[in-house]
N, C-alpha and C positions, 0 to 999 in steps of 0.2 A: 311218467309225466306226459299228459296230453298236450299237443301243440296245435293251435288253430291260427288261421290268418284273420286279421282284423284291420280296423282303420288306424289304430295306434297301438303302441307297445304296452303290454301288461305282464306282470307276474302275479298270478292269482292263487289264492287258496280258497277252495269252494266246498260246498256240501250239496250233493245231489239228493233231491226228494222227488216224490211222485208228481207233484204239481209244478215243480220248477227248481231253479238253482239259487242257492244263497251264497253270496260272495262274503267270505269270512275276512279276508284281507286282500287288498289290491295295491300294487306298487307299480308306478310308471316312471319312465325317464323323459316323458314328453310334457311340454308346457301346455299344449292344446290336446286334451285327452278325451277319448270317447270310449265308454265302457260297452262291451258287447251286449246285444239283446238276447242272444241264444248261445247255449253251450250244450253239447251232447244231445242236440235236438230238443232241448228243453228251454223254456223262457227263463231269463234271469229275473227273479221276482223280488229279491230282498238283498239289502246290505245289512250285515250284522253290526253289532256294537263296535265302534272304532274301525270300521272296515277300511276307510281311507285315511284315518288319522295319522298325521306325520309322527313318526317315532313310536308307533304302536308295536307291541310285542307280537312275534309270529303266532299264528294260530295253527291248530291241528286240523288237517283236512286234506282234500285231494289237490295236488299241485297242477296248475294249468299255465301254459305260456301262450300269449297272444303276440303274433309277429305282425307289426304294422309299419314296416319301413326302417329307415336308418335309426339305430340306437345310439344313445350317448352313454357316458359313464355315470351320469348324475341320476341314479335311481333313488329319487327322493321326492315324495309328493309335495314337499314345500315349494317346488318349482311350478306346480300346476297353476295356470292363469285362467283357463277356460275348460270347464268340465261338462260333458254331456252324459246324462244318465240314460239308461235304457228306457224306451217307451213302455216296456213290459214291467217296469219296476212298480211294486205295490207298497213296500214297506222299507223304511230306513231306521236303523237302530240308533241307540244313544251315542253321542260323541262321534258320529260317523265321519265328519269332516274336520275334526278338531285339529287346530294348528296349521291348517292350509292357509298360511298368511299371505300368499301371493294370489290366491284364487279371487278373481274379479267377477267372473260370469258363471252362472249355473243354468243348464238347460235341462228341462224335464217335461213330462207330459202330465195331463190332468188326471190320469188314472192312478197316480200316486195317492195312497190312502192315509198313511201315517208317517210322521217323522218323529224320531226319538228326542229325548230331552238333550239340550245343549249340543245339538247336532253341529252348530256353526260356531262353537266356542273358539275364540282367538282367530277367526277368519276376518282379519282386520281390513282387508282390501275388498271384501265381498260387497258388490254394489249393483250388480245387474242380474236380472232374472229373465229368462226366455222360456215362456210356458206355452206348450201346444195343447189345445183342447182337442180331445178325440171324439167328442159328441156334443149335442146341444145342451146337455145337462152338465152343469159345473160340478167338478169334484172338490174335495177339501184341500187340494194340494197347495194352492196359493196362500190360503189363509194359514195353513200350517207353518209356512215359512215367514210370511210378512208379519204376522201377529207376534212372533217371538223375537223379532229384531228391532232395534231402535235406530240403526243408521239409515241414511238416505238410500232408497232403492229405486233403480230405474227398471221398470217392468214392462216387457213386451208380452202381450197375450195374443196368440194366434188362434182365432176361432175356427171351428170346423167349417163354417160357411165362407172362409177366406177373409173375413173382416179382421183388421188388426187394431188393437188398443195399445197405446203406449202411455203409461201412467208413472208419474213421479210420486213416491211415498216419502215425504220430507223427514228429515232427522228429528228426533226428540232426545232429551237427556233425562236419565233417571238418576236421582241422588238420594242416598239413604243417609239420614242424619240421626244421631243418637239422642234420644230424650232421656237424659241421665236419671232424673228423679224417678221416672216411670220404668226405667230399665228396659226400654224397647226402642226399636228403630222406626222412624217415619219415612215414608217414600214421598219424594217431591218430584214431580214431572214438569220440566220446562221445555219451551219450544212448541210451535204450533203443529208439529207433525204427528203427535200421538193419535189424534182422532182419525187421521188418514190410515194409520196402521191397523185400526180397529173397524174399518168400514166393510164389514162382512156380516151377512145375515144367514144364520144356519150354515156357516162356513163357506158361503158363496159370496163372491164379490158383488157389491151393490154400486154400480156406476152412478146411479142417480144420487145416492148418499155421498159419494165421492165429490161430485160436482157441487153439491149443496154446502160443502165445507169451505168453499173458496173465500167468501167475504170474511168469515170468522178467522180464517188463516191469515189473511192480510192484516187484520186488526190485532193479531197476536204477535208475539216475538217470532220472527221468521228470518230465513236467509233469502235475500233478494234474488240470488242466482237460482235457488231452487224454485222460487215462485215463477221466475221467468221461464224456466224449462218446463214447469208444470203447465202453464198456460200455452206455451208454444206447442207442446206435444198433444194437448187436448184438441187444438185446432188442426194440427198436422195430421193426426189420426183420429178423426171425429166420430168414430163409431159410438152410437148411443148418446150422442151429445145433443141436449135440448137447446132450443133457440135462445132461451134466457141465459143459459150458461155460456153459449157461444158469444153472445153480446158482451158479457162480463169479461171473458178472457180477451176478446178482441180489443175492448177499451183499455185494458191493462197494457197490452202489447203496444198499442198506439202511443200510450204515455211513455213507454220505454223503448221506442222504436230504434233508437241508436244502439242500445245494448242487444236488442233482438236481432237486428241485422248483423251485428258483429258475431253473434252466436251462430247464426245460419251460415255465415261465410266461413267460419272456422270449422264447422261441421261439413263443409262442402255440400250443403243441401240446397241445390238449385230450386227444387220444388218448394221448399220452405221459404226461400228468399222471395219467390213469386207470390206465395201466400201472404207474406207480411206486407209487401208493397201493394197488394190488392185490398188491404184493410182500409186504406184511405191515404190521403196526401200527407206527406211529412215535410218538415222544414228543409230548405236548401242545404243548410249546414249539416244536417243529418245525412242527406244523400251524398254530399261531398266527402264526409268522413268515411262513409261506407265505400265509396269509390276508391279512396286512397288505400283503404284496407284490402280491397279486392286486388288492387294492383300490387300491393306488397306481398300478397299471397300468390301472386301470379295466376290468378283464377280468371282466365280470359272470358269464359262464358258469363260469369257473374259480372265482370267489368262491362261487357257489352250490354247486358240486360239493364244494369244500373244507368249506363249512359243513355240508353233508350228511354228509360223512365224519366231521367233528368231532362231530356230533350222534350218529351211530351208535356211535362209540367211547365217548362219554360214557354212553349208555344201556347199552352192554355192561358198562362199568365198574360202574355202579350195580347192574346185575343180579348181577354176580359178588359184590359186597359184600353184597347182600341174602341170597344163598344161603349165604354164610359165616356 
């Protein structure tokens, strides 16, 4: 058995090939887990079918141990909450992450070419994607994941030029109903999120198409919390954001300023708080509620900023009354 040092602990079964290493099985005891990018001087390029699936049968291959700090006795992939895939990874097999019910976040690069069928079966907590683009040309990686899932996804895209996108792909629901006389099943899709999950052209993300969905999404059945987060992050990370879409998102957040301020406070997002308060004036009652929330959260920086905003608005109001 070969032993290597790494960022986290792994028990691997692998197959060496001339172009790279395929991981046949991978087992960790860590909740935050990072797969190695290189073994035996070769890049890790593939995950085989059921490679990380919880409860998968052992595979035949070369045994490798990765030592990455303190180990626990819980060698069970069901405990993984945050998984980073190698940037060298090109292919993911069928059912690769099946039953990883605690996995919330998956991190990978845009060089990923294929993902197998039902790769995320029973990944019930999976809700966050952190994608790093390695060049100006988009790969199919994001489309391969987002288009196959119906749950809400919070996606961060880190572009090669340093720009960051943060996009919410809202949830939609698929229901199959049996048409008994015809002896077939009919698919019914509900919720306004379906179009967002399909917003890819030739497997590349179209941000302009994404922003164009906003008005139809609000008109359809939707989750108000998802809508707020979608608008918030498009303004918070405005890469490729046209002026018309900016105005629409800003108008929505102004209408829901109390909820938006509360969200920014609970996220401890000082820059987001400043962005919201810069969109326009809000009612005294909204500011007062935000101030109480900031104090309850013991966020001194946010409290000071809100007090300053409240003071400026009060002075401006007095000045206007004096002039009249």
